C-alpha positions as CSV (number, residue, x, y, z in Angstrom):
1,M,-43.0,-32.4,73.6
2,I,-40.6,-35.3,73.6
3,S,-36.9,-34.8,74.2
4,R,-34.0,-37.3,74.1
5,V,-31.5,-36.7,76.8
6,P,-28.1,-38.5,77.0
7,V,-27.2,-40.7,80.0
8,L,-24.0,-42.4,80.9
9,R,-23.7,-46.2,80.7
10,F,-20.5,-47.6,82.3
11,V,-19.1,-50.7,80.7
12,K,-16.2,-52.7,82.1
13,R,-13.7,-53.2,79.3
14,S,-9.9,-53.8,79.1
15,W,-8.5,-51.0,77.0
16,S,-6.0,-48.2,76.9
17,F,-7.2,-44.6,77.1
18,L,-4.6,-43.6,74.6
19,G,-4.5,-46.6,72.3
20,P,-1.3,-47.9,70.7
21,R,-0.6,-44.7,68.7
22,R,-1.1,-42.2,71.5
23,C,1.7,-43.6,73.7
24,I,4.2,-45.9,72.0
25,L,6.2,-46.2,75.3
26,R,3.7,-48.6,77.0
27,P,1.2,-51.3,76.1
28,A,-2.6,-51.0,76.8
29,L,-3.8,-51.0,80.3
30,N,-4.7,-54.4,81.7
31,N,-6.9,-53.3,84.5
32,N,-10.6,-52.7,84.1
33,V,-11.5,-49.2,83.1
34,C,-15.0,-47.7,83.0
35,L,-15.8,-46.8,79.4
36,V,-18.5,-44.1,78.9
37,S,-21.0,-44.9,76.2
38,N,-23.9,-42.9,74.9
39,A,-27.4,-44.1,75.6
40,S,-30.7,-42.2,75.8
41,I,-33.9,-42.1,77.8
42,T,-37.1,-40.6,76.7
43,T,-38.6,-37.8,78.8
44,T,-41.7,-35.8,78.3
45,G,-42.9,-32.4,79.4
46,V,-39.7,-30.5,78.5
47,L,-40.9,-27.1,77.3
48,A,-39.6,-25.8,73.9
49,M,-36.5,-28.0,73.9
50,S,-35.3,-30.9,71.8
51,L,-31.9,-32.5,72.2
52,K,-30.7,-34.9,69.6
53,I,-27.7,-37.1,69.8
54,K,-25.9,-37.0,66.5
55,G,-24.9,-40.4,65.1
56,G,-21.4,-41.5,65.8
57,T,-20.4,-38.4,67.8
58,D,-20.5,-37.2,71.4
59,Y,-22.0,-33.7,70.9
60,M,-25.6,-32.6,71.1
61,T,-27.5,-30.2,68.9
62,V,-30.1,-28.0,70.6
63,T,-32.7,-27.5,68.0
64,N,-35.0,-25.2,70.0
65,K,-32.7,-22.6,71.6
66,G,-33.4,-20.1,74.3
67,R,-36.0,-22.0,76.4
68,S,-38.0,-19.6,78.5
69,S,-41.4,-19.5,80.1
70,L,-41.7,-15.8,79.2
71,R,-41.4,-16.3,75.4
72,T,-42.5,-19.1,73.0
73,H,-39.8,-18.7,70.4
74,T,-36.5,-16.9,69.7
75,C,-36.2,-14.2,67.0
76,G,-34.2,-16.4,64.8
77,E,-36.4,-19.5,65.1
78,L,-39.6,-18.8,63.2
79,R,-40.1,-20.5,59.8
80,A,-42.9,-21.1,57.3
81,C,-44.0,-24.1,59.3
82,H,-45.0,-21.8,62.1
83,E,-47.6,-20.0,60.0
84,G,-50.7,-19.2,62.0
85,Q,-49.2,-19.8,65.4
86,Q,-49.5,-17.3,68.3
87,V,-46.1,-16.4,69.5
88,I,-44.4,-14.3,72.2
89,L,-41.1,-12.7,71.2
90,R,-38.6,-10.8,73.3
91,G,-35.6,-8.9,72.1
92,Y,-34.0,-5.5,71.2
93,L,-35.7,-3.1,69.0
94,Q,-33.2,-2.8,66.2
95,Y,-35.2,-0.7,63.7
96,Q,-38.6,0.7,63.1
97,R,-40.2,2.8,60.4
98,M,-43.2,5.1,61.1
99,G,-44.4,2.6,63.7
100,K,-45.7,0.2,61.1
101,F,-42.7,-2.0,60.6
102,A,-40.1,-3.1,63.1
103,I,-37.1,-5.5,63.5
104,I,-36.7,-7.3,66.8
105,R,-33.3,-8.9,67.5
106,D,-32.1,-11.4,70.1
107,A,-29.1,-13.6,70.5
108,F,-30.4,-16.1,67.9
109,G,-31.5,-13.8,65.0
110,K,-34.0,-11.2,63.9
111,T,-37.8,-11.2,63.2
112,Q,-39.8,-8.7,61.2
113,V,-42.9,-7.3,63.0
114,I,-45.8,-5.7,61.1
115,I,-48.4,-3.4,62.8
116,R,-51.9,-3.0,61.4
117,E,-52.8,0.4,59.8
118,E,-55.7,0.8,62.2
119,D,-53.7,0.0,65.4
120,T,-52.6,3.6,66.0
121,N,-52.0,3.2,69.7
122,L,-49.5,0.4,69.1
123,Q,-47.8,2.4,66.4
124,K,-47.4,5.4,68.8
125,E,-45.8,3.1,71.3
126,I,-43.2,1.8,68.8
127,I,-42.5,5.3,67.5
128,N,-41.8,6.4,71.1
129,T,-39.4,3.5,71.8
130,N,-35.7,4.2,71.5
131,F,-33.6,1.8,69.5
132,E,-31.9,-1.0,71.5
133,S,-34.8,-1.0,74.1
134,Y,-35.7,-4.4,75.3
135,V,-39.3,-5.2,74.2
136,E,-41.9,-7.9,74.0
137,V,-44.2,-8.6,71.0
138,T,-47.1,-11.0,70.9
139,G,-48.8,-11.8,67.6
140,T,-49.5,-14.3,64.8
141,V,-47.0,-15.7,62.3
142,H,-47.7,-14.9,58.7
143,L,-46.0,-15.8,55.5
144,R,-44.3,-12.9,53.7
145,P,-45.3,-12.2,50.1
146,V,-42.9,-14.0,47.7
147,D,-41.3,-10.8,46.5
148,Q,-40.6,-9.7,50.1
149,I,-38.8,-12.9,51.3
150,N,-35.4,-12.0,52.8
151,K,-32.9,-14.8,52.3
152,N,-30.4,-13.1,54.4
153,M,-32.5,-13.6,57.6
154,S,-33.1,-17.0,59.1
155,S,-36.7,-16.0,59.6
156,G,-36.9,-14.2,56.3
157,E,-39.9,-16.3,55.0
158,V,-42.2,-15.0,57.7
159,E,-43.3,-12.0,59.7
160,V,-45.3,-11.5,62.9
161,L,-48.5,-9.5,62.8
162,A,-48.4,-7.7,66.2
163,A,-51.3,-7.9,68.6
164,T,-49.6,-6.4,71.7
165,Y,-46.4,-4.5,72.3
166,Q,-44.6,-3.8,75.6
167,V,-41.4,-2.0,76.4
168,I,-39.7,-4.0,79.2
169,N,-36.7,-1.7,79.5
170,Q,-36.3,1.6,77.6
171,A,-32.9,2.3,76.3
172,R,-31.6,5.8,76.7
173,S,-32.0,8.0,73.7
174,D,-28.3,9.1,73.5
175,L,-26.6,5.7,73.2
176,P,-23.0,6.1,72.0
177,F,-23.7,3.9,68.9
178,L,-26.4,1.6,67.5
179,I,-25.9,-2.0,66.6
180,R,-25.3,-2.2,62.8
181,D,-23.3,-4.7,60.8
182,H,-21.7,-1.8,58.8
183,N,-20.1,1.5,59.8
184,K,-19.1,0.2,63.2
185,P,-17.6,2.8,65.6
186,K,-13.8,3.0,66.3
187,E,-12.4,0.4,68.6
188,P,-11.8,2.6,71.7
189,L,-15.5,3.6,71.7
190,R,-16.5,0.0,71.3
191,L,-14.3,-1.1,74.2
192,K,-15.6,1.7,76.5
193,F,-19.2,0.5,75.9
194,R,-18.4,-3.2,75.4
195,Y,-21.7,-4.3,76.8
196,L,-23.3,-2.7,73.7
197,D,-20.6,-3.8,71.4
198,L,-21.2,-7.5,72.4
199,R,-24.6,-7.2,70.7
200,H,-23.0,-7.1,67.3
201,N,-23.6,-10.3,65.3
202,E,-19.9,-10.8,64.7
203,L,-19.0,-10.9,68.4
204,Q,-22.0,-13.0,69.2
205,A,-20.9,-15.5,66.6
206,N,-17.2,-15.4,67.6
207,L,-17.9,-16.0,71.3
208,R,-20.5,-18.8,70.7
209,L,-18.0,-20.5,68.4
210,K,-15.3,-20.2,71.1
211,S,-17.7,-21.8,73.6
212,Q,-18.6,-24.7,71.2
213,V,-14.9,-25.5,70.4
214,A,-13.9,-25.4,74.0
215,K,-16.7,-27.9,74.9
216,K,-15.7,-30.2,72.1
217,M,-12.1,-30.1,73.2
218,R,-13.1,-30.9,76.8
219,D,-15.2,-33.8,75.6
220,F,-12.3,-35.2,73.5
221,L,-9.7,-34.9,76.2
222,Q,-11.8,-36.2,79.1
223,D,-14.1,-38.8,77.4
224,K,-11.9,-40.1,74.6
225,E,-8.3,-39.6,75.9
226,G,-8.6,-40.1,79.7
227,F,-7.4,-36.6,80.7
228,I,-8.3,-35.0,84.0
229,E,-9.0,-31.2,84.3
230,I,-7.0,-29.7,87.2
231,T,-7.1,-26.0,88.1
232,T,-3.7,-24.6,89.2
233,P,-2.9,-21.5,91.2
234,T,-3.0,-18.0,89.7
235,L,-1.0,-16.4,92.5
236,S,2.5,-17.9,92.5
237,I,6.1,-16.9,93.0
238,N,8.1,-14.8,90.6
239,T,10.0,-16.9,88.1
240,P,13.0,-15.6,86.2
241,G,13.2,-15.7,82.4
242,G,10.3,-15.6,80.0
243,A,7.8,-12.7,79.8
244,Q,7.5,-10.0,82.4
245,E,5.1,-11.0,85.2
246,F,2.5,-8.9,87.0
247,V,3.5,-8.4,90.6
248,V,0.8,-8.6,93.3
249,P,1.5,-7.2,96.8
250,S,0.7,-9.2,99.9
251,R,0.2,-8.4,103.6
252,H,3.6,-9.7,104.3
253,P,6.1,-6.8,104.1
254,G,8.5,-7.1,101.2
255,K,6.8,-10.2,99.9
256,F,5.0,-10.4,96.6
257,Y,3.0,-12.8,94.5
258,S,3.3,-13.0,90.7
259,L,0.4,-13.8,88.4
260,V,1.4,-16.9,86.5
261,Q,2.5,-16.3,82.9
262,S,1.6,-20.0,82.3
263,P,0.9,-23.0,84.6
264,Q,4.2,-24.6,83.3
265,T,5.7,-25.7,86.6
266,Y,2.4,-26.6,88.2
267,K,1.4,-28.9,85.3
268,Q,4.7,-30.7,85.5
269,L,4.1,-31.1,89.3
270,A,0.7,-32.5,88.6
271,V,2.3,-35.2,86.3
272,I,5.0,-35.9,88.9
273,G,2.1,-36.2,91.4
274,G,0.6,-39.1,89.4
275,F,-1.9,-37.4,87.1
276,D,-0.4,-38.7,83.9
277,R,-2.9,-36.8,81.7
278,Y,-3.6,-33.3,82.7
279,F,-5.3,-30.3,81.0
280,Q,-7.0,-27.1,81.8
281,F,-8.3,-24.0,80.1
282,A,-6.0,-21.6,82.0
283,V,-6.1,-17.8,82.2
284,C,-2.5,-16.5,81.9
285,Y,-1.0,-13.1,82.6
286,R,1.9,-11.3,80.9
287,D,2.9,-7.7,81.3
288,E,4.2,-7.2,77.7
289,G,3.4,-3.5,77.4
290,A,1.6,-1.9,74.4
291,K,1.5,-4.5,71.6
292,P,-1.2,-4.4,68.9
293,D,-2.4,-8.0,69.2
294,R,-1.4,-9.0,72.7
295,Q,-3.5,-9.1,75.9
296,P,-2.3,-8.9,79.5
297,E,-4.6,-11.7,80.3
298,F,-5.4,-14.5,77.9
299,M,-6.6,-18.1,77.8
300,Q,-4.6,-21.1,76.8
301,L,-5.5,-24.8,76.6
302,D,-2.7,-26.4,78.7
303,I,-1.9,-30.1,78.3
304,E,0.8,-32.3,80.0
305,M,1.3,-36.0,79.7
306,S,3.8,-38.6,81.0
307,D,5.6,-41.2,78.9
308,V,5.2,-39.5,75.5
309,T,7.3,-38.6,72.5
310,I,7.1,-35.6,70.2
311,G,5.2,-37.8,67.8
312,D,2.6,-38.7,70.5
313,V,2.0,-35.1,71.3
314,K,1.6,-34.2,67.7
315,H,-0.9,-37.0,67.0
316,L,-3.0,-36.0,70.0
317,I,-3.2,-32.4,69.0
318,E,-4.0,-33.2,65.4
319,D,-6.8,-35.5,66.6
320,L,-8.0,-32.9,69.1
321,V,-8.1,-30.1,66.4
322,I,-10.0,-32.3,63.9
323,Y,-12.5,-33.6,66.5
324,A,-13.4,-30.0,67.6
325,W,-13.2,-28.5,64.1
326,P,-16.3,-26.4,63.3
327,S,-18.5,-28.2,60.7
328,H,-19.0,-25.0,58.6
329,L,-15.3,-24.6,57.9
330,P,-13.4,-26.4,55.1
331,T,-12.3,-29.9,56.1
332,I,-8.8,-30.5,57.3
333,S,-6.9,-33.8,57.6
334,P,-3.9,-35.2,59.3
335,P,-1.0,-35.4,59.4
336,F,-0.1,-31.8,59.5
337,P,3.2,-31.0,57.6
338,S,6.3,-30.4,59.6
339,I,9.5,-28.4,58.9
340,T,12.5,-27.6,61.0
341,Y,13.2,-24.2,62.6
342,S,16.2,-23.8,60.3
343,E,14.1,-24.5,57.2
344,A,11.3,-22.1,58.3
345,V,13.7,-19.2,58.9
346,T,15.7,-19.8,55.7
347,L,12.6,-20.2,53.4
348,Y,10.2,-17.8,55.0
349,G,12.2,-15.5,57.2
350,T,10.2,-16.4,60.3
351,D,9.6,-19.4,62.6
352,K,5.9,-19.1,62.0
353,P,5.5,-19.2,58.2
354,D,2.3,-18.5,56.4
355,T,2.3,-21.3,53.8
356,R,-0.9,-20.3,52.0
357,F,1.3,-18.6,49.4
358,D,4.7,-19.4,48.0
359,W,7.2,-16.4,47.5
360,K,9.9,-18.3,49.3
361,L,13.3,-16.7,50.1
362,Q,16.2,-17.8,48.1
363,D,20.0,-17.6,48.8
364,V,21.7,-15.6,46.1
365,T,25.0,-14.9,47.9
366,H,27.0,-16.7,45.2
367,L,25.6,-14.5,42.5
368,L,26.6,-11.2,44.2
369,K,30.2,-12.0,45.1
370,N,31.4,-10.7,41.7
371,C,28.3,-8.9,40.5
372,G,29.9,-5.5,39.8
373,A,28.0,-3.5,42.4
374,S,30.6,-2.9,45.2
375,V,27.9,-2.2,47.8
376,L,26.4,-5.6,47.3
377,E,29.8,-7.4,46.9
378,N,31.1,-5.9,50.2
379,A,27.9,-6.8,52.0
380,V,28.4,-10.5,51.4
381,L,32.1,-10.7,52.1
382,M,32.1,-10.7,55.9
383,S,31.7,-13.9,57.8
384,G,28.1,-14.5,58.9
385,N,26.8,-12.3,56.0
386,S,24.7,-13.5,53.0
387,A,22.2,-12.2,50.4
388,H,18.7,-13.5,50.0
389,S,15.8,-12.5,47.8
390,F,12.1,-13.2,47.0
391,V,9.9,-12.3,44.1
392,I,6.5,-10.5,44.1
393,P,4.7,-11.8,41.0
394,Q,3.4,-9.0,38.8
395,G,4.0,-6.6,41.7
396,Q,5.2,-3.5,39.7
397,D,1.8,-1.8,39.6
398,Y,1.4,-2.1,43.4
399,I,4.8,-1.6,45.0
400,S,5.2,2.1,44.8
401,K,8.1,4.4,45.6
402,K,6.4,5.3,48.8
403,V,6.2,1.6,49.8
404,V,9.9,1.1,48.9
405,S,10.9,4.1,51.1
406,A,8.9,2.7,54.0
407,W,10.6,-0.6,53.6
408,E,14.0,1.0,53.6
409,D,13.2,2.8,56.8
410,L,12.0,-0.5,58.3
411,A,15.3,-2.1,57.3
412,Q,17.4,0.5,58.9
413,K,15.4,1.1,62.1
414,E,14.4,-2.4,63.1
415,H,17.0,-4.6,61.4
416,S,20.1,-2.4,61.2
417,Q,20.0,-3.3,57.5
418,A,21.1,-0.8,54.9
419,G,21.5,-3.2,52.0
420,L,17.9,-3.5,50.8
421,S,17.3,-3.3,47.0
422,V,14.0,-3.4,45.3
423,F,14.2,-4.1,41.5
424,K,11.7,-4.2,38.7
425,V,12.1,-7.0,36.2
426,D,12.1,-5.5,32.7
427,S,12.2,-6.9,29.2
428,N,15.0,-9.5,28.6
429,L,15.0,-10.2,32.4
430,M,17.0,-7.0,33.1
431,L,16.6,-5.1,36.4
432,K,15.6,-1.6,37.1
433,G,16.2,0.2,40.4
434,P,18.9,1.4,42.7
435,N,22.3,-0.3,42.1
436,A,20.8,-2.1,39.0
437,K,23.0,-0.3,36.5
438,K,26.1,-1.3,38.6
439,I,25.3,-5.0,38.3
440,F,26.8,-6.7,35.3
441,P,24.1,-7.5,32.7
442,D,25.0,-11.2,32.8
443,Q,24.6,-11.2,36.6
444,Q,21.2,-9.5,36.3
445,T,20.0,-12.2,33.9
446,Q,21.4,-14.9,36.1
447,L,19.6,-13.4,39.1
448,S,16.3,-13.3,37.2
449,R,16.7,-16.9,35.9
450,T,17.6,-18.2,39.4
451,L,14.6,-16.6,40.9
452,E,12.4,-17.6,37.9
453,T,11.1,-14.0,37.4
454,Q,8.9,-12.7,34.7
455,V,8.4,-9.3,33.2
456,G,6.4,-7.2,35.6
457,D,7.7,-8.9,38.7
458,I,9.3,-7.2,41.7
459,M,12.6,-8.6,43.1
460,V,13.3,-7.8,46.7
461,L,16.9,-8.4,47.7
462,A,18.8,-7.8,51.0
463,A,22.5,-8.4,51.8
464,G,24.2,-8.3,55.2
465,R,24.2,-10.2,58.4
466,T,22.2,-13.3,57.7
467,D,19.7,-13.2,60.7
468,N,18.9,-9.6,59.9
469,V,18.5,-10.3,56.2
470,L,16.1,-13.2,56.8
471,G,14.1,-11.4,59.4
472,L,13.7,-8.4,57.3
473,L,12.6,-10.3,54.1
474,G,10.2,-12.4,56.2
475,K,8.4,-9.2,57.2
476,L,8.5,-7.7,53.7
477,R,7.1,-10.9,52.2
478,L,4.0,-10.6,54.4
479,Q,3.6,-6.8,53.9
480,A,3.8,-7.2,50.1
481,A,1.1,-9.9,50.3
482,N,-1.1,-7.5,52.3
483,I,-0.5,-4.7,49.8
484,L,-1.5,-6.8,46.8
485,E,-4.6,-8.2,48.6
486,K,-5.7,-4.7,49.5
487,A,-5.5,-3.8,45.8
488,G,-7.8,-6.7,45.0
489,I,-5.1,-9.2,43.9
490,P,-5.7,-12.6,45.4
491,V,-2.5,-14.0,47.2
492,R,-3.8,-16.1,50.1
493,N,-6.9,-18.2,50.0
494,P,-9.1,-16.8,52.9
495,C,-10.8,-20.2,53.1
496,S,-7.6,-22.2,53.6
497,F,-6.4,-23.3,57.0
498,N,-2.7,-24.3,56.7
499,F,-1.4,-26.0,59.8
500,L,2.3,-26.6,60.1
501,W,4.5,-28.1,62.8
502,V,7.9,-26.3,63.4
503,V,10.5,-28.5,65.2
504,D,14.2,-28.6,66.1
505,F,14.4,-25.1,67.6
506,P,17.6,-24.1,69.2
507,L,17.5,-24.6,73.0
508,F,19.3,-21.4,73.8
509,E,20.0,-18.0,72.2
510,H,21.8,-14.8,73.2
511,D,19.7,-12.1,74.8
512,P,20.2,-9.1,72.4
513,D,20.2,-6.6,75.4
514,S,22.3,-8.3,78.0
515,G,24.3,-10.7,75.8
516,K,23.6,-13.5,78.2
517,I,22.4,-16.9,77.2
518,M,18.6,-17.4,77.6
519,A,16.2,-20.2,76.9
520,V,14.3,-20.0,73.6
521,H,11.2,-21.8,74.9
522,H,11.7,-22.2,78.6
523,P,14.4,-23.7,80.8
524,F,12.6,-27.0,81.3
525,T,12.9,-28.1,77.7
526,L,14.8,-31.4,77.0
527,P,17.7,-31.3,74.5
528,R,17.7,-33.6,71.4
529,E,19.4,-36.8,72.5
530,E,22.2,-36.4,69.9
531,D,22.9,-32.8,71.1
532,V,23.1,-33.5,74.9
533,D,26.9,-33.3,74.9
534,Y,26.8,-29.8,73.6
535,L,25.1,-28.7,76.9
536,Y,28.5,-28.9,78.6
537,T,30.7,-27.7,75.7
538,D,28.8,-25.3,73.5
539,P,25.2,-24.7,74.6
540,L,24.2,-22.5,71.7
541,K,24.6,-25.5,69.4
542,V,22.0,-27.6,71.3
543,R,18.7,-28.3,69.5
544,S,15.7,-28.8,71.7
545,Q,12.7,-31.1,71.7
546,H,10.5,-28.0,71.3
547,Y,7.7,-27.8,68.8
548,D,5.3,-25.1,67.7
549,L,2.0,-25.4,65.9
550,V,1.4,-22.7,63.3
551,L,-1.8,-21.8,61.5
552,N,-1.8,-19.5,58.6
553,G,1.3,-17.7,59.8
554,C,0.1,-17.5,63.4
555,E,1.7,-19.4,66.2
556,V,-1.3,-21.1,67.9
557,G,0.6,-23.6,70.1
558,G,3.9,-24.4,71.5
559,G,5.3,-27.2,73.7
560,S,8.2,-29.5,74.4
561,I,9.4,-32.7,76.0
562,R,10.6,-31.7,79.5
563,I,13.8,-32.4,81.4
564,H,12.9,-35.0,84.0
565,D,16.5,-35.6,85.2
566,P,17.1,-33.4,88.2
567,I,20.9,-33.3,87.6
568,M,20.5,-32.0,84.1
569,Q,17.7,-29.5,85.1
570,R,19.9,-28.1,87.9
571,Y,22.8,-27.8,85.5
572,V,20.7,-25.9,82.9
573,L,19.3,-23.5,85.5
574,H,22.4,-22.9,87.5
575,K,25.4,-23.2,85.2
576,I,23.9,-22.1,81.8
577,L,21.1,-19.7,82.7
578,G,22.4,-18.5,86.1
579,I,19.0,-19.1,87.9
580,G,19.3,-19.9,91.6
581,E,17.3,-22.2,93.9
582,T,15.1,-19.4,95.3
583,S,12.3,-19.5,92.8
584,L,12.5,-23.0,91.3
585,G,14.0,-25.0,94.0
586,F,10.7,-26.8,94.6
587,L,10.7,-28.1,91.1
588,N,14.2,-29.5,91.4
589,E,13.1,-31.2,94.6
590,A,10.0,-32.7,92.9
591,L,12.1,-34.1,90.0
592,E,14.1,-36.0,92.7
593,S,10.9,-37.8,93.7
594,G,10.9,-40.2,90.8
595,A,9.5,-38.0,88.1
596,P,8.4,-39.8,85.0
597,P,9.4,-38.6,81.5
598,H,6.8,-36.1,80.4
599,G,5.9,-33.5,77.8
600,G,3.1,-31.2,76.8
601,I,1.9,-28.3,74.9
602,A,-0.2,-25.1,75.3
603,L,-2.6,-23.9,72.6
604,G,-3.2,-20.1,72.6
605,F,-6.9,-20.5,72.6
606,D,-7.9,-16.9,71.9
607,R,-5.5,-16.7,69.0
608,Y,-6.6,-20.0,67.7
609,I,-10.3,-19.0,67.7
610,A,-9.4,-15.6,66.1
611,E,-7.9,-17.6,63.2
612,L,-11.0,-19.8,62.9
613,C,-13.3,-16.7,62.9
614,G,-11.1,-14.7,60.5
615,A,-11.0,-12.0,63.2
616,N,-8.6,-9.1,62.8
617,S,-7.6,-9.1,66.5
618,I,-7.8,-11.5,69.4
619,R,-9.9,-8.7,71.1
620,D,-12.7,-9.8,68.8
621,V,-12.9,-13.2,70.5
622,I,-12.6,-12.0,74.1
623,A,-15.7,-10.8,75.8
624,F,-14.1,-8.0,77.8
625,P,-10.6,-7.4,76.5
626,K,-8.1,-4.7,77.4
627,S,-7.0,-2.0,75.0
628,I,-3.7,-1.9,73.2
629,E,-2.3,0.0,76.2
630,G,-3.5,-2.7,78.6
631,R,-6.4,-0.7,80.0
632,C,-10.0,-1.5,80.5
633,L,-11.7,1.5,79.0
634,M,-15.1,0.4,80.4
635,S,-14.2,0.0,84.1
636,G,-11.2,2.3,84.2
637,A,-8.8,-0.4,85.3
638,P,-6.0,-0.1,86.4
639,G,-7.3,2.3,89.0
640,H,-6.3,3.9,92.3
641,I,-6.6,2.4,95.7
642,T,-7.3,4.0,99.1
643,E,-4.6,5.1,101.6
644,E,-5.9,2.3,103.9
645,E,-5.3,-0.3,101.2
646,K,-1.8,1.1,100.6
647,Q,-1.0,0.7,104.3
648,L,-2.5,-2.8,104.4
649,Y,-0.3,-3.9,101.6
650,N,2.8,-1.9,102.6
651,I,2.7,0.2,99.4
652,I,4.4,3.6,99.2
653,V,3.8,5.6,96.0
654,E,6.3,8.3,95.3
655,S,4.7,11.6,94.4
656,N,6.9,12.3,91.4
657,S,5.9,8.9,89.9
658,T,2.2,9.7,89.7
659,K,1.2,10.8,86.2
660,N,-1.9,12.9,85.4
661,E,-4.3,10.8,83.5
662,S,-7.0,12.2,81.3
């Protein structure tokens, strides 16, 4: 068998890694750079393997997967062209019926195996084999009868007539669940026996796609854009602000490490150290407690560059996403649309809008000031208050009283918002619902016309403190879309991938618990040039050079241009945020070493892949995730340590702090 394998040819050529668009702050490099080009050499004697270089790209397609001297083919590989061939297959016994018919499954697909009527010994062996046992079958490939072709199987045109059968490893008879694409067990059971759960087709496909996208992104950054992959420390010092960090004891009494919540300071230090194009697939750690779609450890693609603008970063990421975009998904094209933080919150009630459907929020404050309903009138009188609304097209059949009651509870408990009204739009554009009769008829008609409602629509309206109103309506907008889609009403196109840049975030905000000023992104973000003066007079007015990348309402990336002036950085840390030199003094010292202007971004890689896969949770794209409570149900982590280990790390556990665990 002949295989074509890529080699590297180095060509001296004057060029810029980034090209004129990637960095507008400097011209192309004049020195000689080694440019990697594709070539190929012919080799022979490679068993069951064929690598082909696809024209015009840098990736390879392996056309004969699963090379092994113990089998001739994978279970998903056989086709009509293999008719008459003698094959050796290995895989899991997924199903058998009366010992005469079996399905063998491996990582690449399934094959149907047929046993002759007269081969009773082999039939007995198969009958005595537990499902999910690992087996070997040898036999001959036959075409299936036309009426028995299974188009849902890659090998559905053929079957293997078994000659021999061997159980390599018998699975126990009381497995907690079998591998089926339907009626999957509840997630806690799947997580406890994750090694079984990983055999499901869905997880196999998700993790393989994740690997392929990661490879393509590495190829793009290294081979096309001149980046270097640098691994930064996991054990670091505790840094104030941001998410809660995991604390790791050390052998030094009273001294602790922290697991990094991101490589933020280290990647800045790498750029300061002369590596002007850095990246890594970094594992990050955040102790965020029990949240439905968060993980205490997760992966992000971390990128940092010197001498770049916001536009440079956006162009790079758009090209990166498109280069690594899976070919089976709908085509996307740059540039991705962009809106400001203020526009996003005002129109969608969130800084990560799902733009696959409209239902925008509209300001109706002016229509309620003299509407006749005193509750609504009073709600918009106070400074900082307003009224906003959105429409659910033809939602009357789906937004029940029970739903409205749940929304009212949500408004009061999570948003301190009592002024929520849900109206039905009736004939002549009149409204039905609480407070509707108190609103003057002319104002009802004006509301309906302003919001362009039709008979059968639902109008959701909230009045009160503006940030509470917008946040509440943003949540209800998404919940309403979910309700209609669950009822079979299409709202969002599941085949659409709507990317969106959100820019011009505020640099600071008030901590709702302490009332202190805190950084929205992180304390190293550079202010917009026109807002720098506000740093010293009114910090809450400062807009930042921070940008988020949103995909279908999910934040999949966030970054900023960094502060490279040590005087400004020290002022932000000390004077505005009250952060001392103890934990970040080394960064200030580094900035005094001639730090170049720099910026970067981090893509939440698990969340990004989950969106591409259409997964319900990021746990479906992580091989061994933690539960919602942050536990590993399979291994039992977190677990106990011995008294000797406690002494070694100077740990004293108070007896009344120990909880009994089931």
